Structures are given as C-alpha cells and as structure tokens.
DOGULUM-213588 format. One record per residue (C-alpha): residue in three letters; residue number from 0; z, y, x. Coordinates in steps of 0.05 Angstrom, whole numbers, plus 5000, padded with zeros to 4 digits. Each point is the difference from the previous one (the first is absolute). Layout:
BEGIN
+------+------+------+------+------+
| resn | resi |    w |    v |    u |
+------+------+------+------+------+
|  ala |  NUM |    Z |    Y |    X |
...
+------+------+------+------+------+
# end
This chain:
BEGIN
+------+------+------+------+------+
| resn | resi |    w |    v |    u |
+------+------+------+------+------+
|  met |    0 | 4260 | 4741 | 6681 |
|  ser |    1 | 4958 | 5060 | 4981 |
|  ala |    2 | 4963 | 5006 | 4934 |
|  leu |    3 | 4934 | 4995 | 5038 |
|  ser |    4 | 5022 | 4936 | 5035 |
|  arg |    5 | 5022 | 4971 | 4933 |
|  arg |    6 | 4933 | 5017 | 4969 |
|  arg |    7 | 4964 | 4966 | 5058 |
|  met |    8 | 5044 | 4938 | 4991 |
|  ile |    9 | 4982 | 4999 | 4925 |
|  ala |   10 | 4926 | 5007 | 5016 |
|  ser |   11 | 5005 | 4944 | 5052 |
|  ser |   12 | 5035 | 4955 | 4950 |
|  leu |   13 | 4948 | 5014 | 4946 |
|  ser |   14 | 4944 | 4988 | 5049 |
|  ala |   15 | 5030 | 4933 | 5019 |
|  trp |   16 | 5005 | 4983 | 4926 |
|  ala |   17 | 4927 | 5019 | 4989 |
|  ser |   18 | 4977 | 4954 | 5056 |
|  leu |   19 | 5033 | 4942 | 4965 |
|  ser |   20 | 4968 | 5014 | 4933 |
|  val |   21 | 4927 | 5018 | 5010 |
|  arg |   22 | 4971 | 4929 | 5006 |
|  arg |   23 | 4952 | 4990 | 4943 |
|  val |   24 | 5002 | 4937 | 4958 |
|  gln |   25 | 4943 | 4951 | 4998 |
|  ala |   26 | 5026 | 4961 | 4940 |
|  ala |   27 | 4959 | 4940 | 4980 |
|  ala |   28 | 5020 | 5004 | 4927 |
|  leu |   29 | 5020 | 5058 | 4955 |
|  ala |   30 | 5076 | 5006 | 4994 |
|  arg |   31 | 5031 | 5034 | 4940 |
|  val |   32 | 5060 | 5045 | 5012 |
|  gly |   33 | 5041 | 5030 | 4944 |
|  ile |   34 | 5045 | 5059 | 5016 |
|  ile |   35 | 5053 | 5025 | 4951 |
|  gly |   36 | 5022 | 5072 | 5011 |
|  gly |   37 | 4957 | 5057 | 5024 |
|  gly |   38 | 5048 | 5039 | 5044 |
|  phe |   39 | 5010 | 5004 | 5075 |
|  gly |   40 | 5000 | 4925 | 5007 |
|  gly |   41 | 4948 | 4978 | 4949 |
|  ala |   42 | 4949 | 5055 | 5010 |
|  ser |   43 | 5005 | 4993 | 5076 |
|  leu |   44 | 4989 | 4925 | 4996 |
|  ala |   45 | 4940 | 5007 | 4953 |
|  arg |   46 | 4968 | 5051 | 5047 |
|  tyr |   47 | 5015 | 4957 | 5062 |
|  leu |   48 | 4969 | 4937 | 4970 |
|  arg |   49 | 4937 | 5035 | 4977 |
|  arg |   50 | 4992 | 5034 | 5068 |
|  his |   51 | 5009 | 4937 | 5042 |
|  ala |   52 | 4976 | 4945 | 4952 |
|  pro |   53 | 4947 | 5025 | 4952 |
|  gln |   54 | 4987 | 4927 | 4981 |
|  val |   55 | 5069 | 4995 | 4968 |
|  ser |   56 | 5007 | 5018 | 4927 |
|  val |   57 | 5058 | 5049 | 4988 |
|  thr |   58 | 5029 | 5016 | 4932 |
|  leu |   59 | 5055 | 5053 | 4995 |
|  phe |   60 | 5045 | 5002 | 4938 |
|  glu |   61 | 5032 | 5067 | 4988 |
|  arg |   62 | 5025 | 5026 | 4933 |
|  asp |   63 | 4992 | 5074 | 5015 |
|  thr |   64 | 4934 | 5035 | 5013 |
|  gln |   65 | 5033 | 5046 | 5051 |
|  phe |   66 | 5050 | 4984 | 5055 |
|  val |   67 | 5052 | 5054 | 5013 |
|  thr |   68 | 5032 | 4993 | 5069 |
|  cys |   69 | 5074 | 5002 | 5010 |
|  pro |   70 | 4989 | 5028 | 5070 |
|  phe |   71 | 4991 | 5075 | 4994 |
|  ser |   72 | 5022 | 5000 | 4927 |
|  asn |   73 | 5064 | 5035 | 5022 |
|  gly |   74 | 4955 | 5059 | 5014 |
|  val |   75 | 4979 | 5000 | 4927 |
|  ile |   76 | 5073 | 5000 | 4979 |
|  ala |   77 | 5012 | 5059 | 5046 |
|  gly |   78 | 4941 | 5039 | 4972 |
|  leu |   79 | 4958 | 4998 | 5064 |
|  tyr |   80 | 4938 | 4973 | 4965 |
|  pro |   81 | 4978 | 4968 | 4934 |
|  leu |   82 | 5002 | 4926 | 4982 |
|  glu |   83 | 4925 | 4996 | 5009 |
|  lys |   84 | 5008 | 5007 | 5075 |
|  val |   85 | 5035 | 4932 | 5002 |
|  ser |   86 | 4956 | 4965 | 4948 |
|  phe |   87 | 4942 | 4954 | 5016 |
|  gly |   88 | 4949 | 4962 | 4959 |
|  tyr |   89 | 4967 | 4933 | 5015 |
|  glu |   90 | 4926 | 5022 | 5003 |
|  gly |   91 | 4999 | 4991 | 5076 |
|  leu |   92 | 5023 | 4928 | 4994 |
|  arg |   93 | 4948 | 4985 | 4948 |
|  ala |   94 | 4947 | 5030 | 5044 |
|  ala |   95 | 5024 | 4954 | 5056 |
|  gly |   96 | 4987 | 4939 | 4956 |
|  val |   97 | 5069 | 4988 | 4972 |
|  glu |   98 | 5004 | 4979 | 4927 |
|  val |   99 | 5055 | 5044 | 4971 |
|  val |  100 | 5032 | 4977 | 4935 |
|  his |  101 | 5043 | 5053 | 4966 |
|  ala |  102 | 5044 | 4955 | 4957 |
|  glu |  103 | 5071 | 4974 | 4998 |
|  val |  104 | 5007 | 4930 | 5028 |
|  ala |  105 | 5022 | 4959 | 4939 |
|  his |  106 | 5010 | 4936 | 5039 |
|  leu |  107 | 4996 | 4975 | 5071 |
|  asp |  108 | 5002 | 4927 | 5020 |
|  pro |  109 | 5017 | 4995 | 5074 |
|  val |  110 | 4985 | 4925 | 5002 |
|  arg |  111 | 4931 | 5003 | 4970 |
|  lys |  112 | 4988 | 5070 | 5027 |
|  thr |  113 | 4976 | 5027 | 4934 |
|  val |  114 | 5010 | 5070 | 4972 |
|  gln |  115 | 4996 | 5018 | 4926 |
|  ala |  116 | 4984 | 5074 | 4990 |
|  gly |  117 | 4958 | 5042 | 4953 |
|  gly |  118 | 4990 | 4941 | 4954 |
|  arg |  119 | 4968 | 4956 | 5053 |
|  arg |  120 | 5024 | 4946 | 5048 |
|  arg |  121 | 4975 | 5001 | 5072 |
|  asp |  122 | 5007 | 4946 | 5053 |
|  phe |  123 | 5011 | 5014 | 5074 |
|  asp |  124 | 5005 | 4965 | 5066 |
|  phe |  125 | 5053 | 5049 | 5025 |
|  leu |  126 | 5047 | 5047 | 4963 |
|  val |  127 | 5035 | 5060 | 5030 |
|  leu |  128 | 5055 | 5037 | 4964 |
|  ser |  129 | 5017 | 5072 | 5018 |
|  pro |  130 | 5036 | 5022 | 4937 |
|  gly |  131 | 5049 | 5049 | 5031 |
|  val |  132 | 5069 | 5005 | 4968 |
|  asp |  133 | 5031 | 5005 | 4932 |
|  met |  134 | 5065 | 5034 | 4983 |
|  val |  135 | 5063 | 4959 | 4987 |
|  trp |  136 | 5021 | 5043 | 4941 |
|  asp |  137 | 5068 | 4969 | 4989 |
|  ser |  138 | 5021 | 5010 | 5072 |
|  ile |  139 | 5032 | 5066 | 4976 |
|  glu |  140 | 5040 | 5001 | 4935 |
|  gly |  141 | 4966 | 5045 | 4949 |
|  tyr |  142 | 4932 | 5001 | 5035 |
|  ser |  143 | 4938 | 4974 | 4966 |
|  val |  144 | 4926 | 5013 | 4989 |
|  gln |  145 | 5019 | 5050 | 4947 |
|  ala |  146 | 5053 | 5033 | 5044 |
|  ala |  147 | 4948 | 5011 | 5054 |
|  glu |  148 | 4967 | 5051 | 4954 |
|  arg |  149 | 5061 | 5044 | 5009 |
|  leu |  150 | 5023 | 4976 | 5068 |
|  pro |  151 | 4934 | 4984 | 5036 |
|  his |  152 | 4997 | 4952 | 5058 |
|  ala |  153 | 4930 | 5024 | 5023 |
|  trp |  154 | 4999 | 4939 | 5045 |
|  lys |  155 | 4933 | 4980 | 4972 |
|  ala |  156 | 4956 | 5060 | 5008 |
|  gly |  157 | 4964 | 5028 | 4939 |
|  ser |  158 | 5030 | 5025 | 4935 |
|  gln |  159 | 5071 | 4994 | 5027 |
|  thr |  160 | 4981 | 5044 | 5059 |
|  val |  161 | 4974 | 5054 | 4953 |
|  leu |  162 | 5062 | 4994 | 4956 |
|  leu |  163 | 5048 | 5011 | 5057 |
|  arg |  164 | 4959 | 5059 | 5025 |
|  arg |  165 | 5003 | 5033 | 4931 |
|  gln |  166 | 5075 | 4989 | 4996 |
|  leu |  167 | 5010 | 5033 | 5067 |
|  glu |  168 | 4956 | 5059 | 4980 |
|  ala |  169 | 5042 | 5009 | 4936 |
|  met |  170 | 5066 | 4994 | 5037 |
|  pro |  171 | 5038 | 5067 | 5005 |
|  asp |  172 | 5018 | 5028 | 5067 |
|  gly |  173 | 5068 | 4973 | 5019 |
|  gly |  174 | 4989 | 4932 | 4968 |
|  leu |  175 | 5018 | 4933 | 5030 |
|  phe |  176 | 4946 | 4949 | 5018 |
|  val |  177 | 5028 | 4930 | 5009 |
|  ile |  178 | 4962 | 4943 | 5033 |
|  ala |  179 | 5027 | 4930 | 4991 |
|  ile |  180 | 4979 | 4953 | 5056 |
|  pro |  181 | 5001 | 4924 | 4988 |
|  pro |  182 | 5023 | 4945 | 5047 |
|  met |  183 | 4950 | 4971 | 5048 |
|  pro |  184 | 4948 | 4972 | 4997 |
|  tyr |  185 | 4959 | 5050 | 4963 |
|  arg |  186 | 4931 | 5033 | 5006 |
|  cys |  187 | 4993 | 5053 | 5055 |
|  pro |  188 | 5070 | 5004 | 5030 |
|  pro |  189 | 4993 | 5072 | 5026 |
|  gly |  190 | 4970 | 5024 | 4935 |
|  pro |  191 | 5063 | 5027 | 4964 |
|  tyr |  192 | 5019 | 5041 | 5061 |
|  glu |  193 | 4931 | 5030 | 5008 |
|  arg |  194 | 5002 | 5016 | 4925 |
|  ala |  195 | 5065 | 5037 | 5009 |
|  ser |  196 | 4970 | 5038 | 5059 |
|  leu |  197 | 4937 | 5022 | 4964 |
|  val |  198 | 5037 | 5018 | 4936 |
|  ala |  199 | 5047 | 5042 | 5043 |
|  his |  200 | 4938 | 5035 | 5028 |
|  tyr |  201 | 4981 | 5017 | 4928 |
|  phe |  202 | 5071 | 5022 | 4982 |
|  lys |  203 | 5006 | 5044 | 5062 |
|  gln |  204 | 4940 | 5040 | 4975 |
|  ala |  205 | 5010 | 4998 | 4924 |
|  lys |  206 | 5073 | 4980 | 4985 |
|  pro |  207 | 5041 | 5016 | 5062 |
|  lys |  208 | 5068 | 4992 | 4965 |
|  ser |  209 | 4986 | 4928 | 4981 |
|  lys |  210 | 5029 | 4938 | 5033 |
|  ile |  211 | 4978 | 4929 | 5013 |
|  val |  212 | 5047 | 4940 | 5002 |
|  leu |  213 | 4976 | 4932 | 5025 |
|  leu |  214 | 5043 | 4943 | 4973 |
|  asp |  215 | 4985 | 4942 | 5046 |
|  ser |  216 | 5016 | 4927 | 4992 |
|  ser |  217 | 4997 | 4992 | 5076 |
|  asp |  218 | 5041 | 5028 | 5058 |
|  ala |  219 | 4940 | 5016 | 5045 |
|  phe |  220 | 4926 | 5011 | 4993 |
|  ile |  221 | 4937 | 5000 | 5040 |
|  lys |  222 | 4986 | 5062 | 5043 |
|  gln |  223 | 5069 | 5025 | 4979 |
|  glu |  224 | 5013 | 5045 | 5061 |
|  leu |  225 | 4932 | 5032 | 4993 |
|  phe |  226 | 5010 | 5014 | 4926 |
|  met |  227 | 5070 | 5027 | 5011 |
|  gln |  228 | 4975 | 5045 | 5056 |
|  ala |  229 | 4943 | 5026 | 4956 |
|  trp |  230 | 5047 | 5013 | 4941 |
|  gln |  231 | 5048 | 5039 | 5045 |
|  arg |  232 | 4944 | 5041 | 5030 |
|  leu |  233 | 4959 | 5013 | 4938 |
|  tyr |  234 | 5047 | 4994 | 4940 |
|  pro |  235 | 5073 | 5011 | 5023 |
|  gly |  236 | 5049 | 4987 | 4944 |
|  met |  237 | 4946 | 4980 | 4949 |
|  ile |  238 | 4998 | 4923 | 5009 |
|  glu |  239 | 5061 | 4955 | 4996 |
|  trp |  240 | 4995 | 4926 | 5016 |
|  val |  241 | 5054 | 4954 | 4972 |
|  pro |  242 | 5000 | 4930 | 5031 |
|  gly |  243 | 5019 | 4937 | 4963 |
|  ser |  244 | 5068 | 4994 | 5034 |
|  arg |  245 | 5018 | 5069 | 4973 |
|  ser |  246 | 4983 | 4980 | 4928 |
|  gly |  247 | 4926 | 5015 | 5007 |
|  arg |  248 | 4974 | 4941 | 4961 |
|  val |  249 | 4981 | 5019 | 4928 |
|  met |  250 | 5029 | 4951 | 4949 |
|  arg |  251 | 4987 | 5034 | 4933 |
|  val |  252 | 4957 | 5055 | 4970 |
|  asp |  253 | 5001 | 5036 | 4934 |
|  pro |  254 | 4929 | 5022 | 4985 |
|  arg |  255 | 5021 | 5048 | 4945 |
|  ser |  256 | 5050 | 5040 | 5041 |
|  arg |  257 | 4969 | 4984 | 5068 |
|  lys |  258 | 5069 | 4979 | 5025 |
|  ile |  259 | 4993 | 4957 | 5062 |
|  ser |  260 | 5060 | 4956 | 5016 |
|  thr |  261 | 5018 | 4964 | 5064 |
|  gly |  262 | 5061 | 4957 | 5010 |
|  phe |  263 | 5047 | 5060 | 5002 |
|  asp |  264 | 4960 | 5063 | 4988 |
|  asp |  265 | 4958 | 5032 | 4945 |
|  tyr |  266 | 4943 | 5049 | 5011 |
|  ala |  267 | 4973 | 5046 | 4947 |
|  ala |  268 | 4927 | 5003 | 5021 |
|  thr |  269 | 4952 | 5052 | 4976 |
|  val |  270 | 4944 | 4955 | 5022 |
|  ala |  271 | 5010 | 4928 | 5021 |
|  asn |  272 | 4953 | 4954 | 5038 |
|  ile |  273 | 5027 | 4930 | 4989 |
|  ile |  274 | 4967 | 4947 | 5044 |
|  pro |  275 | 5024 | 4931 | 4978 |
|  ala |  276 | 4998 | 4935 | 5039 |
|  gln |  277 | 4932 | 4967 | 5005 |
|  arg |  278 | 4967 | 4932 | 5002 |
|  ala |  279 | 4929 | 4971 | 5007 |
|  gly |  280 | 4950 | 5020 | 4946 |
|  lys |  281 | 5003 | 4962 | 4934 |
|  val |  282 | 4938 | 4958 | 5012 |
|  ala |  283 | 5031 | 4968 | 5062 |
|  ile |  284 | 5066 | 4988 | 4964 |
|  asp |  285 | 4965 | 4969 | 4940 |
|  ala |  286 | 4961 | 4953 | 5045 |
|  gly |  287 | 5065 | 4977 | 5033 |
|  leu |  288 | 4979 | 5023 | 5069 |
|  asp |  289 | 5069 | 5031 | 5012 |
|  gln |  290 | 5037 | 4936 | 4983 |
|  gly |  291 | 5052 | 5042 | 4964 |
|  thr |  292 | 5018 | 5044 | 5060 |
|  gly |  293 | 4963 | 5063 | 4978 |
|  tyr |  294 | 4952 | 5001 | 5060 |
|  cys |  295 | 4949 | 4949 | 5024 |
|  ala |  296 | 5009 | 4956 | 5061 |
|  ile |  297 | 4938 | 4995 | 5044 |
|  asp |  298 | 4975 | 4968 | 5064 |
|  pro |  299 | 5015 | 5058 | 5048 |
|  ala |  300 | 4936 | 4990 | 5039 |
|  thr |  301 | 4949 | 4996 | 4944 |
|  phe |  302 | 5038 | 5027 | 4938 |
|  glu |  303 | 4983 | 4936 | 4963 |
|  ser |  304 | 5052 | 4984 | 4946 |
|  ala |  305 | 5055 | 4954 | 5024 |
|  his |  306 | 4991 | 4961 | 4935 |
|  his |  307 | 4925 | 4998 | 4984 |
|  arg |  308 | 4943 | 4986 | 5047 |
|  gly |  309 | 4942 | 5048 | 4995 |
|  val |  310 | 5043 | 5054 | 4967 |
|  tyr |  311 | 5022 | 5060 | 5041 |
|  val |  312 | 5048 | 5057 | 4988 |
|  ile |  313 | 4996 | 5067 | 5037 |
|  gly |  314 | 5032 | 5069 | 4995 |
|  asp |  315 | 5064 | 5018 | 4966 |
|  ala |  316 | 5006 | 4934 | 4962 |
|  ala |  317 | 5004 | 4957 | 5063 |
|  ile |  318 | 5061 | 4982 | 5041 |
|  ala |  319 | 4973 | 5025 | 5066 |
|  gly |  320 | 5060 | 4995 | 5046 |
|  glu |  321 | 5017 | 5065 | 5035 |
|  met |  322 | 4935 | 5033 | 4978 |
|  pro |  323 | 5014 | 5057 | 4951 |
|  lys |  324 | 4969 | 5005 | 4931 |
|  ser |  325 | 4950 | 5056 | 5014 |
|  gly |  326 | 4927 | 5017 | 4989 |
|  phe |  327 | 4983 | 4992 | 5073 |
|  ser |  328 | 5034 | 4932 | 5001 |
|  ala |  329 | 4961 | 4977 | 4940 |
|  asn |  330 | 4934 | 5024 | 5031 |
|  asn |  331 | 5016 | 4963 | 5065 |
|  gln |  332 | 5022 | 4937 | 4964 |
|  ala |  333 | 4936 | 5001 | 4959 |
|  lys |  334 | 4958 | 4995 | 5063 |
|  val |  335 | 5042 | 4943 | 5029 |
|  cys |  336 | 4996 | 4964 | 4933 |
|  gly |  337 | 4925 | 5013 | 4997 |
|  arg |  338 | 4989 | 4970 | 5069 |
|  ala |  339 | 5042 | 4939 | 4981 |
|  ile |  340 | 4957 | 4989 | 4938 |
|  leu |  341 | 4935 | 5007 | 5040 |
|  cys |  342 | 5026 | 4950 | 5051 |
|  ala |  343 | 5014 | 4952 | 4942 |
|  val |  344 | 4930 | 5011 | 4973 |
|  met |  345 | 4969 | 4986 | 5068 |
|  gly |  346 | 5047 | 4942 | 5015 |
|  gln |  347 | 5025 | 5036 | 5062 |
|  arg |  348 | 5070 | 5001 | 5029 |
|  phe |  349 | 5039 | 5063 | 4983 |
|  glu |  350 | 5042 | 5031 | 5054 |
|  ala |  351 | 5057 | 5048 | 4983 |
|  thr |  352 | 4991 | 5072 | 5020 |
|  lys |  353 | 5047 | 5058 | 5008 |
|  leu |  354 | 5010 | 5050 | 4944 |
|  leu |  355 | 5013 | 5074 | 4999 |
|  asn |  356 | 5033 | 5050 | 4954 |
|  ile |  357 | 4998 | 5076 | 5006 |
|  cys |  358 | 5041 | 5043 | 4954 |
|  tyr |  359 | 4997 | 5076 | 4997 |
|  ser |  360 | 5051 | 5043 | 4963 |
|  leu |  361 | 4990 | 5073 | 4983 |
|  ala |  362 | 5058 | 5049 | 4997 |
|  thr |  363 | 4952 | 5059 | 4987 |
|  pro |  364 | 4924 | 5001 | 4997 |
|  asp |  365 | 5001 | 5016 | 5075 |
|  tyr |  366 | 5062 | 4963 | 5024 |
|  ala |  367 | 4996 | 4924 | 5005 |
|  phe |  368 | 5025 | 4941 | 5040 |
|  ser |  369 | 4981 | 4928 | 5004 |
|  ile |  370 | 5020 | 4929 | 5019 |
|  val |  371 | 4955 | 4948 | 5031 |
|  asp |  372 | 5018 | 4927 | 4994 |
|  gly |  373 | 4966 | 4939 | 5031 |
|  phe |  374 | 5012 | 4930 | 4972 |
|  glu |  375 | 4985 | 4929 | 5019 |
|  val |  376 | 5015 | 4931 | 4972 |
|  arg |  377 | 5061 | 4970 | 5034 |
|  asn |  378 | 5046 | 4945 | 4975 |
|  glu |  379 | 4959 | 4993 | 4936 |
|  ser |  380 | 5011 | 5073 | 4982 |
|  ile |  381 | 4967 | 5068 | 5010 |
|  gln |  382 | 5044 | 5036 | 5050 |
|  leu |  383 | 5002 | 5068 | 5032 |
|  thr |  384 | 4973 | 5004 | 5071 |
|  phe |  385 | 5011 | 5073 | 5018 |
|  ala |  386 | 5073 | 5006 | 5022 |
|  asp |  387 | 5005 | 5076 | 5011 |
|  arg |  388 | 4961 | 5065 | 5005 |
|  arg |  389 | 4971 | 4985 | 4932 |
|  thr |  390 | 5010 | 5068 | 4968 |
|  thr |  391 | 4983 | 5072 | 5012 |
|  pro |  392 | 5053 | 5023 | 5050 |
|  leu |  393 | 5057 | 5044 | 4975 |
|  glu |  394 | 4982 | 5050 | 5055 |
|  ala |  395 | 4929 | 5008 | 4973 |
|  ser |  396 | 4975 | 5072 | 4997 |
|  ala |  397 | 4975 | 5036 | 4939 |
|  glu |  398 | 4929 | 4990 | 5025 |
|  glu |  399 | 5011 | 4925 | 5005 |
|  his |  400 | 5026 | 4998 | 4929 |
|  arg |  401 | 4939 | 5040 | 4977 |
|  leu |  402 | 4954 | 4950 | 5036 |
|  glu |  403 | 5037 | 4943 | 4966 |
|  ala |  404 | 4985 | 5033 | 4932 |
|  glu |  405 | 4927 | 5004 | 5019 |
|  ser |  406 | 5001 | 4927 | 5020 |
|  ala |  407 | 5032 | 4982 | 4934 |
|  arg |  408 | 4944 | 5034 | 4961 |
|  ser |  409 | 4948 | 4967 | 5045 |
|  trp |  410 | 5032 | 4932 | 4991 |
|  tyr |  411 | 4998 | 5009 | 4924 |
|  ala |  412 | 4927 | 5021 | 5000 |
|  asn |  413 | 4981 | 4942 | 5044 |
|  ile |  414 | 5038 | 4945 | 4964 |
|  thr |  415 | 4977 | 5021 | 4931 |
|  ala |  416 | 4928 | 5002 | 5026 |
|  asp |  417 | 5010 | 4931 | 5029 |
|  met |  418 | 5022 | 4975 | 4932 |
|  phe |  419 | 4954 | 5037 | 4952 |
|  gly |  420 | 4942 | 5024 | 5042 |
+------+------+------+------+------+
# end
C-alpha cells in the first residue's frame, strides 16, 4: 500500500468518524460534566462537548497552566526546536466556554461525583478522568523522584525534557547515552526508539563519536523493522538495541555514578534516560478506579468505569484492550466518550463505533514512518481490526519517508488545534 493510499484510508476513516459525531444535542436540562486532566484526552473531550452540546456545563480540572505534549518532545531533546513549540495554554478552551480550574484535585468521590479542588467542592452529573500516567518509582532499584534529577525519565514532557536536553548538550563527544525501556504497558510504545533516532541525528552532527544503547525489557517493539532499517541507513554503528532476553531489562541504577545494571551487565553511562514502569495517574488510583491493578477497567464501548456509573476513564489511565497508550488514542477515545455522555443526557441508545490510532515516528526531521490501526469492540474488549499493511512499507522511497515526516507535522498541528483551538 502506497503512502498516498494510506493517507486516503486515514482521511476516509476520519470522515466516517466525523459523520458519527456531528449531531448536536437538544438537551432538555443542563448537564454538568467534570473532567480531570487537561491533556490529549481531557482537553479533546472538553472541546468536543462545547462544540456539540453548548447547553452542557463543562469544568476542566488541570493543575498546570500549560500543557507540554509528549508527542514531538523528542525533537526538543534532540535540539530541533525549543520547549515552547510543544507547550499550549488553556485560553482557547476558556473562550469556548469551558470553566478551567488550575488546581490539584484534593479529593474525588466517584459515587457522589464530587470533586474537591482549589478549596471548593463541586458536584457533577458525569465525571471523566484523563489523568495520564504516574511513574512506578520502585520498579527499578535505586530510582526515585530525587534520582530522576540526575537520571531523567523525560516521560512527562516539561522540566524533565529540558533537563535531558541539557545533559546531552554537556556530554562530551564519545560519551555513552543509555535509554532504559520499561515493560509494557507504558505510554507511547514507539517513543523510546524515536528518541534514540533523533538523539542520534543530533550526535551525528555534534558528537559523532558517541554511542546510544537501548536497554529494553521486551524482546520486540512496534515498527521494529522500520526503526532498524532507519538506524542502519542513517546511523550505522551508533545505536545498539539490547532485548530483554539478552539481559536488556534494567534492574538497578546508581544515580551518583550513573551505573546502570541489568541482570548480568553494567553500563557506565555518561547520560542516562531511565524510563520506569507506569500506572494510572494518582487521582484515579486514590479514587479506587483501578481496583489495585494500576490501570482502570472500563466499558470498552463507552469508556464508562467498570465500577462506577456515570464515571468515565480515557487515555493512558484506561485499560483499552489492544489500543495503545498514545495521544491520538486519547483524542479518539474522548470523542467516543463524549458521544456516550451526550446519549445519556438525551436518553438515547448508544451504539459502539470503531476507533482509530495513527502513530508517526521520526528518525530525522525529514525521514518518518507510521502505523495505522483500526479497532472495534469484540468479545467485550477493544480489538485490532487491521490485520496487515498497517505500516509504511520497508521498500518506501526517500520521498515517501519525507512525505511521512510532513504528514507527522501536519497531524501534530491539527490535533493540537483540535484540542486547544
């Protein structure tokens, strides 16, 4: 399948999605929706509800005044652009009629659907949690919040992104950059491999004697053949991938010496990017929505919590079957969730719809590849529907890879505009 055909398929899928979601709501009474988390899931849902149901009251709780996207943050780490390029405020959502509360959620009651934040309690008819992930600090011996100031994870974009960039800038030519990759599931499965690629792009220009080692908990990864092909073409000998079965899983770290230890090997890193295991954001855990599992079970059709009626979980915190934890997934899930809420408001029957995920990876600013996944609810789970021809072909030309990079930038511009205006 050519890149052009794949783009047409994506456009067709998105058009089909739009036709399902444009019905405006004629709600008899004002419904109150509280959304916790202002990222790809929460911001997308707030925008969707205001666009299609202006009668519905929407309150978004988000601690930070700016959202820094994980997608495209690898470009900041590689020095391609500043952090401001991937940072967004909430003025557009306010202009759309969303009440934005910048405060930590002190307490959430999923039974009464109340939220305590900013010294005030608010009551809602529906609650939606999109809190992203938190790090499981003790998943690696020696790692902690404090250790991350020397061995950054940079898996929540922002200050950690800048810290890792500064460490790479200060690293001498010939240094060793180690990336520790956690076991699945974790946010953005292709992210560590794209990070290695773009850092290699920086090293090739500024520190050509340096080397990158990826210590992986797994034995395979998404778009593996495409990444390996790109590394061989663009950065021969610079990137080494060590799978879990060859002692790739990081077990211990020493923040002071930057010694990274697997089951059998030690690595003396000049700079280390330690990505620990992850779980649903703290607010979801504290509310018991994960039932002790680390992630939140949901109705796969509506994203309503499996344990509390009128409470929904979308994005990285949800157990979404075979759907990956990605920004596009969260955006798509937000629209399904929003439609389910509006059907509940109107007293209409909700019918499950198909979902889509598109994921681009950059190996250089002008060399990219992608994967397109379709999903549907089967056997009470979200399951993959595309069996093959899902990725950019290995035989793709340089021009096709360049067009994929253009598509990646266009996707990012469009999805952030969809979220923040």
